[in-house]
VEXDREN-2710 file (C-alpha; in Angstrom, 1 decimal):
% VEXDREN-2710
k/r/px/py/pz
1/MET/-4.2/-4.3/-10.3
2/LYS/-7.5/-6.1/-10.5
3/ARG/-6.0/-8.9/-12.6
4/THR/-3.2/-9.5/-10.1
5/THR/-5.5/-9.4/-7.2
6/ARG/-7.8/-12.0/-8.7
7/THR/-4.8/-14.1/-9.5
8/PHE/-3.5/-13.8/-6.0
9/PHE/-6.6/-15.1/-4.4
10/SER/-7.2/-17.9/-6.8
11/ARG/-3.6/-19.0/-6.2
12/LEU/-4.0/-18.4/-2.4
13/ILE/-7.0/-20.7/-2.2
14/GLY/-5.3/-23.4/-4.4
15/ALA/-2.0/-23.1/-2.4
16/LEU/-3.8/-23.3/1.0
17/GLY/-5.7/-26.4/-0.1
18/LEU/-2.6/-28.1/-1.6
19/ILE/-0.4/-27.3/1.4
20/ALA/-3.0/-28.5/3.9
21/LEU/-3.5/-31.8/2.0
22/LEU/0.2/-32.5/1.4
23/SER/2.1/-31.3/4.4
24/GLY/0.0/-29.7/7.0
25/LEU/2.6/-26.9/7.3
26/SER/1.8/-23.6/9.0
27/GLY/3.2/-20.1/9.0
28/CYS/4.5/-20.1/5.4
29/SER/5.3/-16.5/4.6
30/SER/5.6/-17.2/0.9
31/LEU/1.8/-17.3/0.9
32/LEU/1.8/-13.6/1.4
33/PHE/3.9/-12.8/-1.8
34/TYR/2.8/-13.2/-5.4
35/PRO/5.5/-11.5/-7.5
36/GLU/5.7/-11.3/-11.3
37/PRO/9.2/-11.1/-12.8
38/GLY/10.1/-8.6/-15.5
39/LEU/8.4/-5.3/-16.2
40/PRO/5.8/-5.2/-19.0
41/PHE/6.0/-1.4/-19.3
42/THR/7.7/1.6/-17.6
43/PRO/6.3/5.1/-16.6
44/LYS/7.4/6.3/-20.0
45/LYS/4.3/4.7/-21.5
46/ALA/2.2/6.9/-19.2
47/HIS/4.3/9.9/-20.4
48/LEU/5.9/10.3/-17.1
49/GLU/9.5/11.3/-16.5
50/TYR/11.3/8.7/-14.4
51/SER/14.6/7.0/-13.7
52/ASP/15.6/3.5/-12.6
53/VAL/17.2/3.3/-9.2
54/TYR/19.1/0.4/-7.7
55/PHE/20.1/-0.3/-4.2
56/LYS/21.3/-3.3/-2.1
57/ALA/19.7/-4.8/1.0
58/ALA/21.8/-5.6/4.0
59/ASP/22.2/-9.2/2.9
60/GLY/23.4/-8.1/-0.6
61/THR/20.2/-8.6/-2.5
62/ARG/20.1/-6.1/-5.4
63/LEU/16.8/-4.2/-5.6
64/HIS/15.1/-2.0/-8.2
65/GLY/12.8/0.9/-8.0
66/TRP/11.4/3.8/-10.0
67/TRP/12.1/7.4/-9.2
68/LEU/9.4/9.9/-10.4
69/PRO/10.6/13.5/-10.1
70/VAL/8.2/16.4/-9.7
71/LYS/6.7/17.6/-13.0
72/ALA/8.6/20.5/-14.5
73/GLY/7.4/23.9/-13.2
74/VAL/5.6/22.5/-10.2
75/PRO/6.8/23.6/-6.8
76/LEU/8.3/20.7/-4.8
77/LYS/6.3/19.9/-1.7
78/GLY/7.8/16.6/-0.5
79/THR/8.7/13.0/-1.2
80/VAL/6.4/9.9/-1.2
81/LEU/7.8/6.4/-0.5
82/HIS/5.3/4.1/-2.2
83/LEU/5.1/0.5/-0.9
84/HIS/2.8/-1.6/-3.1
85/GLY/0.7/-4.7/-2.5
86/ASN/1.6/-8.4/-2.8
87/GLY/0.8/-9.1/-6.4
88/GLY/2.6/-8.3/-9.7
89/ASN/5.4/-5.7/-9.6
90/LEU/5.9/-2.0/-10.0
91/ALA/4.2/-1.8/-13.4
92/TRP/0.9/-3.0/-12.0
93/HIS/1.0/-0.6/-9.1
94/LEU/2.0/2.6/-10.8
95/GLY/-1.7/3.6/-10.7
96/GLY/-1.3/4.4/-7.0
97/SER/1.2/7.2/-7.3
98/TRP/1.6/8.3/-11.0
99/TRP/-0.5/11.4/-10.3
100/LEU/1.6/12.7/-7.4
101/PRO/4.5/14.4/-9.4
102/ALA/2.0/16.8/-11.0
103/LYS/0.9/17.8/-7.5
104/GLY/4.4/18.6/-6.1
105/TYR/5.4/15.2/-4.7
106/GLN/8.3/13.2/-6.0
107/VAL/7.9/9.5/-5.6
108/LEU/10.1/6.4/-4.9
109/LEU/8.4/3.1/-5.8
110/LEU/10.1/0.0/-4.5
111/ASP/9.9/-3.5/-5.9
112/TYR/10.6/-6.0/-3.1
113/ARG/13.0/-8.9/-3.6
114/GLY/11.7/-11.2/-6.3
115/TYR/9.4/-8.7/-7.8
116/GLY/10.0/-7.2/-11.3
117/VAL/13.7/-7.1/-11.8
118/SER/14.7/-7.1/-8.1
119/GLU/16.8/-10.1/-7.2
120/GLY/16.0/-12.8/-4.6
121/LYS/12.9/-14.4/-3.2
122/PRO/10.3/-12.6/-1.0
123/GLU/10.2/-14.0/2.5
124/LEU/9.7/-12.6/6.0
125/PRO/11.6/-11.2/7.7
126/GLU/14.1/-10.6/4.9
127/VAL/11.7/-8.2/3.0
128/TYR/12.0/-5.7/5.8
129/GLN/15.6/-5.2/4.6
130/ASP/14.2/-4.0/1.3
131/ILE/12.3/-1.2/3.0
132/ASP/15.4/-0.4/5.0
133/ALA/17.5/-0.1/1.8
134/ALA/14.9/2.2/0.3
135/MET/15.0/4.4/3.5
136/ASP/18.8/4.5/3.2
137/TRP/18.6/5.6/-0.4
138/LEU/16.2/8.4/0.5
139/GLN/18.5/9.4/3.3
140/GLN/21.4/10.0/0.9
141/ALA/19.4/11.4/-2.1
142/PRO/20.2/15.1/-2.2
143/GLN/16.9/15.9/-3.9
144/VAL/15.0/14.6/-0.9
145/GLN/16.7/16.5/1.8
146/GLY/15.0/19.4/3.6
147/ARG/11.5/18.3/2.4
148/PRO/8.7/16.4/4.1
149/LEU/8.7/12.6/3.7
150/VAL/5.4/10.7/3.3
151/LEU/4.6/7.0/3.3
152/LEU/2.0/5.6/0.9
153/GLY/1.4/1.9/1.9
154/GLN/-1.1/0.0/-0.2
155/SER/-2.5/-3.4/1.0
156/LEU/0.4/-5.7/2.0
157/GLY/2.8/-2.7/1.6
158/GLY/1.1/-0.8/4.3
159/ALA/1.1/-3.8/6.6
160/LEU/4.8/-4.3/6.1
161/ALA/5.4/-0.6/6.8
162/VAL/3.5/-0.7/10.1
163/HIS/5.7/-3.5/11.4
164/TYR/8.9/-1.9/10.0
165/LEU/8.2/1.5/11.5
166/VAL/7.4/0.1/14.9
167/GLU/10.6/-1.8/14.9
168/HIS/12.6/1.2/13.6
169/PRO/11.4/4.3/15.6
170/GLU/14.3/6.3/14.3
171/GLN/12.9/5.8/10.7
172/ARG/9.4/6.6/11.9
173/GLU/10.5/10.1/13.0
174/ARG/11.5/10.9/9.5
175/PHE/7.9/10.9/8.2
176/LYS/5.5/13.8/8.2
177/ALA/2.5/11.6/7.5
178/LEU/1.5/8.0/6.8
179/VAL/-1.2/7.1/4.2
180/PHE/-2.6/3.5/4.3
181/ASP/-4.8/2.3/1.5
182/GLY/-6.7/-1.0/1.8
183/VAL/-4.4/-2.4/4.5
184/PRO/-5.4/-5.6/6.2
185/ALA/-5.5/-5.7/10.0
186/SER/-4.8/-9.4/9.9
187/TYR/-3.3/-11.6/7.1
188/ARG/-5.0/-14.6/8.6
189/ASP/-8.5/-13.0/8.7
190/VAL/-8.2/-11.9/5.1
191/GLY/-7.2/-15.4/4.2
192/GLN/-10.2/-16.8/6.0
193/SER/-12.4/-14.3/4.2
194/ALA/-11.0/-15.4/0.8
195/LEU/-11.5/-19.1/1.7
196/SER/-15.1/-18.5/2.8
197/SER/-16.0/-17.3/-0.7
198/SER/-15.2/-20.8/-2.1
199/TRP/-18.0/-23.3/-1.5
200/LEU/-15.5/-26.1/-1.7
201/LEU/-13.2/-24.8/1.0
202/TRP/-15.8/-23.0/3.1
203/PRO/-16.1/-25.8/5.7
204/LEU/-12.3/-25.7/6.1
205/GLN/-11.8/-21.9/6.2
206/VAL/-10.8/-21.7/9.8
207/PRO/-8.2/-24.5/9.9
208/LEU/-6.8/-23.6/6.5
209/SER/-6.5/-19.9/7.4
210/TRP/-4.0/-20.9/10.1
211/LEU/-1.6/-21.7/7.4
212/VAL/-1.3/-17.9/6.8
213/PRO/1.4/-16.4/9.0
214/ASP/-0.1/-13.7/11.3
215/GLY/2.7/-12.7/13.6
216/ASP/3.7/-9.7/11.5
217/SER/0.1/-8.5/10.8
218/ALA/-0.4/-4.8/11.2
219/ILE/-2.9/-5.2/14.0
220/ARG/-0.2/-6.6/16.3
221/SER/1.9/-3.5/15.9
222/MET/-0.4/-0.6/15.1
223/ASP/-1.0/0.5/18.7
224/ARG/2.7/1.3/19.0
225/LEU/2.8/3.4/15.8
226/THR/2.7/6.7/17.7
227/GLY/3.6/10.3/16.9
228/VAL/2.8/10.4/13.1
229/PRO/-0.5/11.5/11.6
230/LYS/-2.2/8.6/9.8
231/LEU/-4.8/8.6/7.0
232/PHE/-6.7/5.3/6.4
233/PHE/-8.5/4.7/3.1
234/GLN/-10.9/1.8/3.2
235/SER/-13.5/1.1/0.5
236/ILE/-16.9/-0.1/1.6
237/ASP/-16.9/-2.1/-1.7
238/ASP/-13.6/-3.9/-1.0
239/THR/-14.0/-7.7/-1.4
240/ILE/-10.4/-8.4/-0.6
241/VAL/-9.9/-6.6/2.6
242/PRO/-13.4/-6.5/4.2
243/LEU/-14.6/-3.2/5.6
244/SER/-14.7/-4.6/9.2
245/ASN/-11.0/-5.6/8.8
246/GLY/-9.9/-2.2/7.7
247/ILE/-11.9/-0.4/10.4
248/GLN/-10.4/-2.7/13.0
249/LEU/-6.9/-1.5/12.0
250/TYR/-8.0/2.1/12.2
251/GLN/-9.4/1.7/15.6
252/ALA/-6.1/0.2/16.8
253/ALA/-4.2/3.2/15.6
254/PRO/-3.1/5.9/18.1
255/PRO/-4.1/9.5/17.2
256/PRO/-3.8/11.6/15.2
257/ARG/-5.7/9.4/12.8
258/VAL/-8.3/9.8/10.1
259/LEU/-10.5/7.1/8.5
260/GLN/-11.7/7.9/5.0
261/LEU/-14.3/5.5/3.7
262/THR/-14.3/5.3/-0.1
263/ARG/-16.0/3.4/-3.0
264/GLY/-14.5/1.1/-5.5
265/GLY/-12.4/-2.1/-5.6
266/HIS/-9.3/-3.1/-3.6
267/VAL/-6.6/-0.4/-3.9
268/GLN/-8.4/1.2/-6.8
269/THR/-8.6/4.3/-4.6
270/PHE/-6.6/6.8/-6.7
271/PHE/-8.3/6.0/-9.9
272/ASP/-10.9/8.4/-8.6
273/PRO/-9.8/12.1/-8.4
274/THR/-12.0/12.5/-5.3
275/TRP/-9.7/10.5/-3.2
276/ARG/-6.6/12.1/-4.7
277/LYS/-7.9/15.4/-3.5
278/VAL/-8.5/13.9/0.0
279/MET/-4.9/12.7/0.2
280/LEU/-3.5/16.1/-0.9
281/ARG/-5.6/18.0/1.6
282/PHE/-4.5/15.6/4.3
283/LEU/-0.8/16.2/3.4
284/ASP/-1.4/20.0/3.5
285/ASP/-2.3/19.7/7.2
286/PRO/-2.0/16.1/8.6
287/GLN/-2.6/17.2/12.2
288/HIS/-6.1/18.6/11.6
289/PHE/-7.7/17.1/8.5
290/ASN/-10.9/15.3/9.2
291/GLY/-11.7/13.7/5.9
292/LEU/-14.6/13.7/3.5
293/ARG/-17.8/12.7/5.3
294/ARG/-20.6/13.1/2.7
295/LEU/-19.8/9.7/1.1
296/ALA/-23.3/9.2/-0.2
297/GLU/-22.7/11.9/-2.7
298/VAL/-19.8/10.0/-4.3
299/PRO/-20.9/7.4/-6.9
300/ASN/-19.3/4.0/-7.1
301/TYR/-16.2/3.7/-9.2
302/PRO/-16.0/4.1/-12.2
303/GLN/-17.9/7.3/-12.4
304/ALA/-20.4/7.5/-15.3
305/ALA/-19.8/11.2/-15.6
306/PRO/-17.8/13.9/-13.7
307/VAL/-19.5/15.1/-10.5
308/PRO/-19.2/18.7/-9.5
309/PRO/-17.5/19.1/-6.1
310/SER/-19.7/19.9/-3.1
311/ASP/-18.8/22.4/-0.5
312/ASP/-17.4/19.6/1.7
313/GLU/-15.1/18.2/-0.9
314/PRO/-11.6/19.4/-1.0
315/SER/-10.6/21.3/-4.1
316/GLU/-7.4/21.1/-6.0
317/SER/-5.0/24.0/-5.6
318/PRO/-4.3/25.9/-8.8
319/GLN/-1.0/25.1/-10.5
END
């Protein structure tokens, strides 16, 4: 994930500069997507049971995903739809949800069009059809029925989910809880932040950032995402989605909502078992969970040594 994130922003800066110099275009949604074709490995490499799933978007685009069933012997608690960020493909984002089947949650990971072995080219608004196709698949899958449905949206995936669920309230009603991890409030503001880190492009950060489309940014829809409990993970160390940007999105969200500040890099959240426990405790009672507040006791990722849980830290339920 770190590699694809660095690649994304180096390409973003180069692409913004090139587009500005050559054409002066604005609102190019392709700047949001940085897919990698193929799959370098599968969940089998991580000793996970899985199956490939295929479904078609409304325009006929053939999409691919991974289905991770609950680990044998573990009681089924629900289903998680995992929407990943803008770089790489499923293989690079498995770290966000590989741990859930052992905790009672089966997972559907979706590769948007153009990612991995999914057909097509990622563009807005077509990519929303991909989320819709995944929702249709979940609606028909017998193993999903009668159990809570949860969304895990990381980075761009979370922003896409916000816009989609506001436009499809009938789909929003299907979710018990929404989990957002490192989700930008504004695509344009994140682009400007990336440009400001380059001494060469710093003077042009504002005009160049206007090349990034912002109409579908999560901040423009979040206030209408009502009725479903929401948990926001935002790292204070995130150099991709700045802390102020993540907090802005949380503040725009209608209750019930929880902001969980974390440590570590962009969407590296679930590499640390502390934040896995927080998510699980939230899913146990989304309406009332308040989050982990004693952040100063949590060392920066990666941990040098295991840290015993404090009284305020949620503990894992016995298997």
